[in-house]
C-alpha positions as CSV (number, residue, x, y, z in Angstrom):
1,M,135.1,101.7,86.4
2,T,136.1,99.0,88.3
3,R,134.0,98.4,91.3
4,T,134.9,96.4,94.3
5,P,132.2,95.9,96.7
6,R,133.1,97.9,100.1
7,Y,131.1,98.6,103.4
8,L,131.3,101.7,105.4
9,L,134.0,101.6,108.3
10,A,131.0,102.1,110.9
11,T,129.1,99.0,109.3
12,A,132.7,96.5,110.0
13,L,133.3,97.9,113.4
14,L,129.7,96.9,114.3
15,A,130.1,93.5,112.4
16,A,133.7,93.0,114.8
17,A,131.8,94.1,118.0
18,V,128.6,92.0,117.8
19,A,130.7,88.6,116.1
20,P,130.8,85.9,118.3
21,A,133.8,85.1,120.5
22,V,135.3,82.1,118.9
23,P,137.6,79.7,121.9
24,A,140.7,79.3,121.2
25,Q,142.0,75.8,120.7
26,A,145.7,74.9,121.8
27,R,147.7,73.5,119.9
28,V,150.5,70.9,121.1
29,S,153.8,69.4,119.1
30,A,156.6,67.6,120.4
31,A,158.3,70.7,121.2
32,G,155.7,71.4,124.4
33,P,152.5,73.7,123.8
34,A,152.5,76.0,121.3
35,A,150.1,79.4,120.9
36,A,146.6,78.6,120.8
37,A,145.0,78.8,117.6
38,P,142.7,81.9,116.9
39,R,140.0,79.3,115.7
40,A,139.1,76.5,114.3
41,L,136.9,76.0,111.0
42,A,134.0,73.5,111.2
43,A,132.7,71.1,109.1
44,T,129.2,71.0,110.2
45,A,127.2,73.8,111.8
46,T,123.0,73.3,113.4
47,A,121.0,73.8,110.5
48,D,118.7,76.6,110.0
49,V,115.5,77.2,110.1
50,Y,114.7,77.2,106.5
51,E,116.1,73.0,105.9
52,A,112.8,72.2,107.6
53,G,110.2,70.1,105.7
54,A,111.8,69.7,102.2
55,G,114.5,72.1,102.7
56,D,116.3,74.5,100.5
57,D,118.8,72.3,99.4
58,T,118.0,72.2,95.8
59,S,117.0,74.2,92.6
60,A,113.5,72.3,92.2
61,T,112.8,73.2,96.0
62,A,114.3,76.9,96.0
63,R,112.2,78.3,98.5
64,A,110.1,81.5,96.8
65,I,110.9,85.4,97.9
66,A,109.6,89.1,98.0
67,L,112.1,91.1,96.9
68,P,111.3,94.2,98.6
69,G,110.6,97.3,95.9
70,Y,112.6,99.9,95.1
71,G,113.1,102.4,97.2
72,A,111.8,100.1,100.2
73,G,113.6,97.9,103.1
74,V,115.8,95.2,102.3
75,M,114.7,91.5,103.1
76,Y,116.7,90.1,106.0
77,E,117.3,85.9,107.2
78,A,119.6,84.5,109.4
79,H,121.2,81.1,107.4
80,T,123.6,78.5,108.1
81,F,125.7,76.4,105.9
82,D,125.4,73.3,108.2
83,V,128.0,71.4,106.0
84,A,130.8,72.6,104.2
85,D,134.3,69.9,104.0
86,A,136.5,68.8,101.7
87,V,133.7,67.2,99.4
88,T,130.2,68.1,100.3
89,G,128.8,72.2,100.8
90,D,125.6,73.3,102.0
91,E,123.8,75.1,98.9
92,D,120.7,77.4,100.0
93,W,118.5,78.1,97.1
94,I,115.7,80.8,96.9
95,S,113.7,82.1,93.7
96,F,112.0,85.3,93.1
97,T,109.9,86.7,90.4
98,V,110.8,89.9,87.8
99,T,107.8,91.6,86.1
100,D,108.4,93.1,82.7
101,A,107.4,96.6,83.9
102,E,109.9,96.2,86.4
103,A,112.7,95.1,84.0
104,D,111.4,97.6,81.6
105,A,112.1,100.8,84.6
106,G,115.7,99.4,85.2
107,Y,115.5,97.6,88.2
108,V,118.2,95.1,89.3
109,V,118.6,92.7,91.8
110,M,120.6,93.3,94.4
111,I,121.6,90.1,96.9
112,E,124.0,90.1,100.0
113,A,125.4,87.1,101.2
114,S,127.9,88.5,104.8
115,A,129.3,85.8,106.7
116,D,128.7,85.9,110.6
117,T,131.0,83.0,111.3
118,P,135.0,83.6,110.6
119,G,136.0,81.0,107.7
120,V,132.6,81.0,106.0
121,R,132.7,82.4,102.5
122,P,129.5,82.6,100.6
123,V,129.2,82.8,96.9
124,V,125.7,84.3,95.2
125,E,124.7,82.8,91.9
126,V,121.6,84.2,89.8
127,Y,120.1,81.7,87.0
128,A,117.6,82.6,84.4
129,P,114.7,80.7,83.6
130,G,115.8,76.8,82.4
131,A,118.8,77.3,83.4
132,A,120.8,74.1,84.6
133,P,123.2,74.9,87.5
134,T,126.5,72.5,87.5
135,A,128.0,71.1,90.6
136,P,130.6,73.6,92.5
137,T,133.0,70.4,92.5
138,A,134.0,71.3,89.1
139,L,134.4,74.7,89.1
140,D,137.6,74.8,91.2
141,G,136.7,78.5,92.9
142,V,135.3,80.1,90.0
143,T,131.7,80.8,89.8
144,D,129.3,78.8,87.7
145,P,129.1,79.7,83.8
146,A,125.7,78.6,83.5
147,A,124.4,81.2,85.7
148,A,123.4,84.8,84.5
149,A,125.0,86.6,87.7
150,A,127.2,85.9,90.5
151,S,129.1,87.7,93.0
152,Q,132.8,88.0,93.6
153,V,134.6,85.7,96.0
154,A,136.9,87.8,99.0
155,P,139.2,84.6,100.4
156,W,141.5,86.4,101.9
157,L,138.8,88.3,104.5
158,V,138.2,86.7,107.7
159,R,134.5,87.3,107.5
160,G,133.9,86.6,104.0
161,G,131.2,88.4,101.7
162,A,129.5,88.3,98.4
163,T,127.4,90.7,97.0
164,L,125.6,90.4,93.5
165,E,123.7,93.2,91.3
166,F,121.5,91.4,88.8
167,R,119.6,93.1,85.7
168,P,116.9,91.2,84.8
169,S,116.8,91.2,81.3
170,S,113.9,93.3,79.7
171,A,113.0,90.7,76.7
172,L,111.3,88.8,79.7
173,P,109.0,85.8,78.3
174,G,105.7,87.0,79.0
175,D,104.5,89.2,82.0
176,S,106.9,88.1,84.2
177,A,110.0,85.5,84.9
178,T,111.1,83.5,88.0
179,Y,114.5,83.4,88.4
180,R,116.7,81.3,91.1
181,A,119.6,81.9,93.4
182,R,121.8,79.8,94.7
183,I,124.0,80.8,98.0
184,R,126.6,78.3,98.4
185,P,130.2,78.1,100.4
186,A,133.1,79.0,97.9
187,F,135.0,75.9,96.8
188,A,138.7,75.3,95.6
189,A,140.8,72.9,94.6
190,G,142.5,71.0,97.4
191,T,140.6,72.2,100.2
192,G,137.2,71.7,98.8
193,F,134.5,73.6,100.8
194,G,137.0,74.1,103.4
195,D,135.5,72.9,106.6
196,A,133.7,76.4,106.8
197,A,130.2,75.7,107.7
198,G,128.0,78.6,109.6
199,A,126.5,81.2,109.6
200,Y,125.5,84.0,107.3
201,R,123.1,86.9,106.6
202,L,120.8,87.0,103.3
203,R,119.9,90.4,102.3
204,A,117.7,90.6,99.2
205,K,115.8,94.1,97.5
206,F,115.0,96.0,93.9
207,G,117.4,98.8,93.4
208,M,118.5,101.0,91.1
209,T,122.2,101.5,89.8
210,T,123.7,103.6,87.3
211,R,127.3,102.7,85.9
212,L,129.6,105.4,85.7
213,A,132.7,103.8,83.2
214,G,134.9,105.3,80.6
215,P,137.3,103.7,78.7
216,D,140.1,104.2,81.4
217,R,140.2,106.2,84.9
218,H,141.0,109.3,83.4
219,A,138.3,108.6,81.2
220,T,136.0,107.5,84.0
221,A,137.0,110.3,86.4
222,A,135.5,113.1,83.8
223,R,132.5,110.9,83.4
224,I,132.0,111.4,86.7
225,S,132.7,114.4,86.5
226,F,130.2,115.0,83.4
227,E,127.4,113.6,85.6
228,R,127.2,115.4,88.2
229,F,128.1,119.1,86.4
230,A,126.0,118.6,83.3
231,D,125.0,121.9,83.2
232,G,127.8,124.1,83.0
233,S,127.4,125.0,86.4
234,L,130.9,125.6,86.9
235,D,131.4,128.4,84.6
236,G,134.5,130.4,85.8
237,S,135.0,128.2,88.8
238,A,137.8,125.9,89.5
239,A,138.8,121.8,89.4
240,V,141.0,119.6,91.0
241,V,143.6,118.0,89.3
242,V,146.1,115.0,90.6
243,N,148.1,111.9,89.4
244,G,145.7,109.3,88.4
245,L,148.4,106.4,88.9
246,A,149.3,107.4,92.5
247,F,146.5,107.4,95.2
248,P,147.9,109.9,98.3
249,D,147.2,113.4,96.6
250,A,143.7,112.1,95.3
251,M,142.8,111.2,98.6
252,A,143.5,114.4,100.4
253,G,142.1,116.4,97.3
254,A,138.9,115.4,97.9
255,T,138.4,117.5,101.0
256,L,139.4,120.3,98.3
257,A,137.3,119.4,95.8
258,G,134.6,119.2,98.6
259,A,135.1,123.0,99.6
260,L,135.7,124.3,96.5
261,G,132.4,122.4,94.7
262,C,134.3,121.1,91.9
263,P,135.1,117.9,90.2
264,L,138.3,115.7,91.0
265,L,139.7,114.3,87.7
266,T,142.9,112.5,87.1
267,T,145.6,112.6,84.4
268,D,148.5,110.5,83.4
269,P,151.8,112.4,85.5
270,K,153.7,112.8,82.3
271,A,151.0,114.3,80.4
272,L,147.9,115.7,80.0
273,S,145.1,113.0,79.5
274,A,143.2,113.7,76.8
275,S,139.7,113.4,78.6
276,T,140.9,115.4,81.4
277,R,141.4,118.3,78.1
278,T,137.9,118.0,77.4
279,E,136.5,117.6,80.1
280,L,138.3,120.9,81.5
281,R,137.0,122.8,78.4
282,R,133.4,121.3,78.5
283,L,133.2,122.8,82.1
284,G,134.4,126.1,81.3
285,V,136.7,126.5,84.4
286,D,139.0,129.3,84.3
287,T,141.1,127.8,87.9
288,V,143.0,124.2,88.2
289,Y,144.2,123.4,91.6
290,L,147.3,120.8,90.4
291,L,148.0,118.7,93.4
292,G,151.5,117.5,94.4
293,G,154.9,118.3,93.2
294,T,157.1,117.9,89.6
295,G,157.7,114.3,91.0
296,A,154.0,113.3,90.8
297,V,152.6,115.7,88.4
298,T,155.1,117.0,85.7
299,P,155.9,120.3,84.5
300,A,154.5,118.9,81.0
301,V,151.0,118.7,82.5
302,Q,151.7,122.2,84.1
303,T,152.3,123.7,80.5
304,A,149.6,122.2,78.9
305,L,146.8,123.0,81.6
306,A,148.2,126.5,81.4
307,G,148.4,126.4,77.2
308,M,144.8,126.2,77.8
309,G,144.1,129.9,79.1
310,L,143.8,128.0,82.7
311,S,145.3,129.4,85.8
312,V,147.2,127.0,87.3
313,R,147.5,126.9,91.6
314,R,150.2,123.5,92.4
315,I,149.8,122.5,96.2
316,A,153.0,120.6,97.3
317,G,154.6,119.6,99.9
318,L,158.6,117.4,100.4
319,D,156.7,114.1,100.7
320,R,153.0,113.1,100.5
321,F,152.6,114.0,104.1
322,A,153.6,117.3,103.9
323,T,151.2,117.4,100.8
324,A,147.9,115.9,102.4
325,A,148.7,118.9,105.1
326,A,149.1,121.7,102.4
327,I,145.7,120.4,100.8
328,A,143.8,120.7,104.0
329,R,145.2,124.2,104.3
330,A,143.9,125.1,101.2
331,A,140.7,123.6,101.6
332,D,140.6,125.2,105.2
333,A,141.0,128.6,103.6
334,S,138.4,128.0,100.1
335,A,135.2,127.0,102.4
336,A,133.2,129.7,103.4
337,A,132.8,128.3,107.0
338,G,136.4,126.9,106.9
339,T,137.3,123.0,107.1
340,A,135.0,120.7,110.1
341,P,137.3,120.4,113.6
342,L,137.4,117.1,112.5
343,A,140.4,115.0,111.0
344,F,140.5,111.8,109.2
345,V,144.1,110.2,109.6
346,A,144.9,107.5,107.5
347,S,148.0,105.3,105.9
348,G,149.9,106.8,103.7
349,R,151.2,104.0,102.3
350,A,147.9,102.0,100.9
351,F,144.9,103.1,99.8
352,P,141.9,101.6,100.8
353,D,141.4,103.4,104.9
354,A,142.1,106.6,103.1
355,L,139.4,106.1,100.1
356,S,136.9,105.1,102.8
357,A,137.0,108.1,104.8
358,S,137.8,110.2,101.5
359,A,133.8,110.6,100.3
360,V,132.6,111.1,103.9
361,A,135.6,113.8,104.4
362,A,134.8,116.0,101.5
363,H,131.1,115.8,102.6
364,S,132.0,116.9,106.4
365,A,134.5,119.5,104.5
366,A,137.1,117.1,107.1
367,P,140.5,116.8,106.2
368,V,142.0,113.9,105.4
369,L,145.7,113.7,106.6
370,L,148.3,110.8,105.9
371,T,151.0,109.5,107.9
372,E,153.5,106.7,108.1
373,P,152.0,103.7,109.4
374,G,154.4,103.4,112.6
375,R,154.5,106.8,113.6
376,L,152.9,110.1,112.9
377,A,154.3,112.0,110.2
378,T,156.0,115.1,111.0
379,A,153.9,117.5,108.6
380,T,150.7,115.8,110.1
381,A,151.5,116.0,113.7
382,E,151.9,120.2,112.7
383,A,148.6,120.3,111.2
384,L,147.2,118.8,113.4
385,A,148.5,121.4,116.3
386,D,147.6,124.3,113.6
387,P,145.8,126.6,115.2
388,A,144.5,127.8,111.7
389,L,142.7,124.4,111.1
390,G,141.4,124.3,114.8
391,I,140.9,120.5,114.5
392,T,140.0,119.3,117.8
393,D,138.9,115.8,116.8
394,V,140.3,112.6,115.0
395,V,139.4,109.5,113.4
396,S,142.1,107.1,112.6
């Protein structure tokens, strides 16, 4: 399963609320004053406290930290890239020790560097004992191939962030091994380190992760279902099946799956995916809720499900917005105490916001409704006003 690191909406809102204001810089051209620039990047910034003494700018002077253990809190430090211009970027180095017992237990090291200053784009790289780092200027924006693990970079974000999960080798030399991590600004040809000096927050700890994945998206959904319902507890119950190549019905369907206490599986819209068929048989369900009209999931899929001896209940509307409203009503009817008086309303034309809301919505038994970005969709407005749903609060 491809993972892209994401933050909860509440965290993003809090970060935006406490971010320091950056004074606008007036621009003047031959045509007269132009609109104020929203921000100005800086090539230098005030050094942080870790630059004192020997500093932490090289691998040799990496500062040793103790990672909080699994289940403990998170190490937090406030840092600054004090230089980030066309050719020079500040590097902050830390080191940490992993014992053989920790590696054998499956611990992972989690490191996050999140920008406080607009334009700052951190990169995190971890090096095994004895590994020699290369200069970022030779990499043109990519991470160091000499690193044992590296974060992803999201240069399109105004406030950059880098997260890394590193699983130490269980074959450590001796009883423990010391790794080093470099945190630096992202580098790109032409702009170098981008005149993006400024503050970032460093967090690190030990944790435990389990990757759930399959050879494709449908197999991944089946693997997640197996993890949650490994004991065959769904005998005689239901499952939700959606088009795995489009997002709208799956986002709205999360609440229905939550209300039913069942998995949400995906399929190719033109033919029932083999991994989905296998998982439905393993689960032993007798009913499938098929979400979306025949344009979203073809009759061939419905026929294949019926051919397995399953009762198929298709939930659909005239469009994605009406389908989401129909799913909300089905979830309300399926939940033991009905759905919550809260609804999440998100764009039906892009997936990120609805995706972020869907897990919370499923946990809260709250419907996810979709709308046009520029106006409230008619079907959504009708659902919000429907006394049967009893929606009194909206998160949008």
